[in-house]
N, C-alpha and C positions, 0 to 999 in steps of 0.2 A: 481409429481413423484420424489421419492428419488433415487438418483444414488446409485447403490448397492455396487460398488467396495470399499474395504477398502485399507489400505496402511500400509505396514509393516515398521514402522519407525525404527525398530531395525535390519533390514536386514543388516548384516555386510558388504556385498559387496557394497550395496548402501551407507551406512554410510561412508565407506572408500572413495568411489568415490566422494561423496558430500564434504567431508572434504578436499580432494585433490584439487577439483575445487575451492572451496571457499577460501582455503588457498593460491591459486595462484592469487586471486583477482576477480574471477568470482562471480557474485551476486548469492545468494541462489535461487532466482526465476529462473534465467537462468539455473543454475545447475539442478534444478528439472525438467525443460522442457527437457533438454538434457538427463537426466536419463530416463524420460518417453519415449523419442524417442528410446533410446537404447533398452529398454525393449520391444518395439514394432518392433524391427528389422530395424530401420531407421538409415541410415548413417547421419553424421552431419559435418558441417564446422563452426567453431567459427570465427566470425568477430571481436568481442570485448568481454569485460568482461560481457556485458549484451545482446549481440546480436548473434543469431545463425541461421543457415540455415539447415533445415532438408530435407530429400529426397522429391522429387516432389515440390521443390521450396517453401516450407513452411518456412517463416522467422518469427522469434520471437524476440521481444525486451523485455527482462525479460520474463513475461508470456503473453504478449500481442501479438497476432498473426494476421493473415491476415483478420480475420472476424470482427475486431474491427475498428472503424472509429475515425478520429480526431475530428469530430463533437460530437461524443459520449463522447470523453474524455473532451472536452470543457464544455459540459453540466454537466458532473459529477463534474468537478473541481469548477465550479461556483455554490456554494451551493444554492444561492437564485434562480437561474434558475431551478435547479433540483427540488427545493421545489415547485415551481409554477407548474411544470409538474406533480409532484406527487399529488398535490392538485386537479388539473384539472381531473385526472383520478379517483378521489374519495377516495384517501388514507387519513388517519388521519395524520396530520402534526402539529408540534408545532407552535403557533403564533410567528411570527418573522418579523424583518424588517432590511433593509440594510442601513448603515450610512457611510458617508465619514469619513476619519481620523480626520477631524477638527469639527465633529458634535457631540461632546461628550455631550453637554447639551441636544440636541434633543434626544440622545440615553437614557439619564437619564429620560427624560419625558416619553419616550416610555416604559421603564422598569416599571415606576410607573403605566402606563396605563394597561399593561398586568398583573402587580402584581409580586412582588418579591416572591421567588427567581428567578433569571435569569441566563442565560448562555451567555458568550461573546466569539466569535470566529472569526478569520479572514475569509474573504469570500472564500479564496482559500487555506485554511490550510490543512495539511495532518499529519497523525501520532500524532494528538493531540497537535501540536505545536501552541502556542499562545492562547490555549483554557483555559478559567476559568469557573468553574461550581460553583453552590451554592452561587451566588452573592446575598446578602441579603439587600443591601442598595446602595444609590447613592455614598456614600463614597467608598464602595468596588468596585463599577463599575469604578469609576475614577482611583482607584489604579491599576486596571487591564487593563485600556484602552491602555496604551502605549505598553504593551506586545502584545495585539491583533492587534494594528494598526501600528506596527513597519514597517518602510519603506514606509509609506503612504498608507498601505493597507486599503481597505474598511472593515468594521466590521459588523457582524451580531449580533443583540441582539435577543435572543429568550427566550420564557418562559421555565423555568426548569420543566422537566417532571419526575416524580418519577417512578421508575421501574428498571428492570434489562436490561442490554445492550447486544444485540445479533447481531452477524454478520451472515447473510444468504449469501451463495455463490451459484449463479445460473448459469448454463451453458446450453444453448440450451433447455430451458423448463424443466430442471431437477435441483432440489435442491441437490447440492453436499454435503453441510455441513451446520450445524447450530452450531455456537460456542458462548457460553456465555463468555463475556469479563468482568472479575471480577476486580474491582479496586485494585490497589496495597495495600497489607495488610500483616500483620504478625499475628501469633497466639501465645499468651503468654504461657510459660511453668512454670511460677511461680517464676523463678529465673533470667533468662536472660533479659538483657536490650533490648529495642527496636532496638538499633543499632546492638547489637549482633545477634538478630533474623533476621535483614535485611541482614547482612553479610552471615549468614548461608543459607538463602534463595537464595542469589545471587550465592552461590556455586552450588546449585542445578540448577539454571537457566543457568549457564555456561556449563552444560552438555547437554543442549537442543540446537539442531542445529539452531533453530530460536531465542529462548529467550536469547541465550548467548550474543547477542548484544542489549538486552533490559533489562538491570539490573535496580534494584530499586536504586534511588539515595541515597547516604549515607550522604547527606548534608541537614540539617533541612530546609534551605531556599527553597529547591525544593520540600519539602513534605508539600504541601499547606493545606492538610486536617488534619495533625497530631495535630496542635495547637488547633483545634476544639474539640479534644478528651480530652483535659486537661492533656495530657502526653507529654513527651519530649523524645529525643533519649536516655537519661539516665534513663528513667523510666523502671520499671520491671512489665509488665502486669501480671495479675492473670493467673493461669493455665486455658487454654481454652478461654481466652479473645481475641476476634478478634479486631485488631487495624487497622482501615483504614488509609492509609498514603497519598493518593492523590485523588483529585476529579475526574480526567479523568480516564476512564476505558481502554484506549488504552494499548495494550501490550507494545508498545514502551515507555509508561510511567511507566512500571513496573507491569502492570496488568497480571492476569492469564487467560489462555484459557481452557475452559471446553467444551468438545463435548457433545451436547444435541440433536443431529440430530434425534435420535430414539424416543425422547419424545415430539417433536413439533407437535402441532395440525395441522390437514390437512388444516384448513382455513388459517393459516399463510403460509403454503407451496403454496397454490393456489394464495395468494396475492403476494408473492415474484415472482412467475412465471409470473403473469399478468403484473407486473411492467416491467419486461424485454421485454415481448411481445409488450408493448405499447411505448417503447422508442426506436426510430430508432438509428441505428449505434452501438448497443450493442448486442453481442451474449452471453456475460457473464459479470457479475458484482457482486460486493459485496454490500449488502443492509443492512444498520444498522437500527434495530428496537428496540425501548425501550418499554418493556411490563411488566405488573405485573405478568403474568403467561402465557407462550407460550404453555403450555400443554392443555389449555382450548380454546374454540372457540374465535376467534378474534372479538371484538366489538369495535366501534369507541372510546369509552371513557376509554379503558384500555390499549391503546398502541398508539404510533406514529411511523411513518417511518421517520427516521432522515436524513440520508445521503446516497448517492450512491458513491461507490468507483470503479473507472475505473480500477485501478491496485491494487487490494487488496493484503495485505500481506499473505504469505502462512501459516497462523497460524494454519489452521486445519490439516496440515501435522504433526504437533508436539505439540499436546495439553498437558497441564499439567495433565489433567484427561480425561478419556474417549477414544474412538476409534479414531485413526488417519484416515483422509480422503484424497483421492488423487485428489487434485485440479488440478495439472499439467496434470495428466493423463486424466482427464475429458475434459480439454481444448483441448488437442491434439487429443483425440478421436473425438471431435466435428469438428475440422478442417479437420481431415482425412475423415470423412463422407462427408464433402463438396468437398474435392479435389481429393481423391484417389479412384481408382477403381482397383480391383485385388490384388494380393499378392505382398507384398514388401519384397525383399530379405534381409537376415541378413547381417548387416554391422558392422564393428568395430566402437566403439565410437570415437569421434574426438580426445580425449586425447591419443588414441592409434595409430592414423594415423600419418604417418611420412611425406608423400609427400605434399609439399606446392602447393596451387592452384593459378596460375597466373590469374590476371584480369587486365582490362584497363578501366578507367573511364574518360569521357569527361565532364567538368564542365563549366557552365556559372555562374559567381558569380557577384551579384549586391550589391549595397550599397556604402559605402565610401571605395573603394578598389584601387583607382588610386592616385598616388602622395603621398602615405603614407607608402611605403616600403612593400606593400603587395606581389608583385611578388618576391621580394628578399626573403621574409620569406618563400613563397611556395617552392622556389628553395632549400633553406637550409633544409627545412623539408623533401623534396623529397630525397636529398642526404643523410640525416641522416637516412632515412628509406630504403635506397637502391632501390629507385624507379627511373624509366626513364620517359621521356616525355618532355613537353614544356609548357611555360606559356607566355601570351602576353596580352597587353591592347587592347581593342576594341574601335572603334570610338563612340559607344553608351554609353561609361562610364563603361561598365562591364569588368571583367577580364575573359579570356578564358584559360583553361588549360587541359592537358591530363596527367594522372598519370597511370603508368603501373608497375606491379610487383606482389609480393606475396600478396594475398588477405588480410592477417592480417595487413601487413604494409600499404597497401592502405587505409584500414578501419581506421587505427590509425591516418593517416593524415586527412581523411575526417571528423573524429569526432571533430577535432580542427579547421577546415577550416572556420567555420562560425564565429569564434572569431578572427582569425588572430593573428598577433604578440601581445604579452602582454607587 
């Protein structure tokens, strides 16, 4: 089932509200959930730049609400575990294997076994960080290894699959959007250099509420695919010539988003819904599929299911081409169906509310928290944020404290309390 609601990305009231919120430090995901709540008549209280409580005690961290589980998040973030589950449910997946950061030789042998080209990625990467595609030799793999294994991370080596990259977003057995993610590129006009074309395209991206933070790099060292085209930043492509700049198709790497929801074949829709139905702890998720043609029936040898994204970017709200789709609204509607009965009264959005909401929190904190200045730090943070309460050491090695005051000030201290004094 395709979710029918569209999203007016040019609504001036919404644009003004989102720009105001994000300009004050609120994340775009959280701002979109807040706006979806306002449009549905829900009051809200903001706890932090990424956390909000809507009426009926619906709490959201970015766009992750009460129907998502920590176990689901862990499974999505560990790409090898997610791939095992996908394979067990009969999905087509790329051949892959997991290696420790010091197993580069074994990784090279495996890449030879599955056949180049290969892809290298950290086990728990996001937004394309540390990913290298189109690796054609042991030498290229070794050059890319440090980037993928930085910090001692485990690395996945997988067979490179040819095709286009699509992000399916599924909520509660409904496909909300299907977005083609096109690798960063420019199109020549016959006179402008590649660098000039990048700068002009970045001007356009800055006007997009999501893509304004996902600009195409203007440094040749970060444009890993440009050298394979035989061009440089100073080259002037022919009129109409498409020049691919980066191997990764992530929007955060400068890629473009194109809505293709209306053209996807029903077999892909059913597969995406089946994935969510068979993975516990997920009410909604982003599903990355590489396919040669999603407008035709899915068959095992023309596509693979790549990754699952527990907290996918709101890219379908603001596509470069095609219809905008309301991810945040669909998530909130799903949660309301679970939690709310009856009519919800109209409330002002939280950025218009003036009255502060007092709260009190009692905490038991474990770890290395005694004889390290931890209590002194909590006292100073409480005073700095106009909070009252007390703090003491316990005989069992933990620290106990009570913090009372304005909800935003309490939340600000709670966000840093797991780290303690720096």
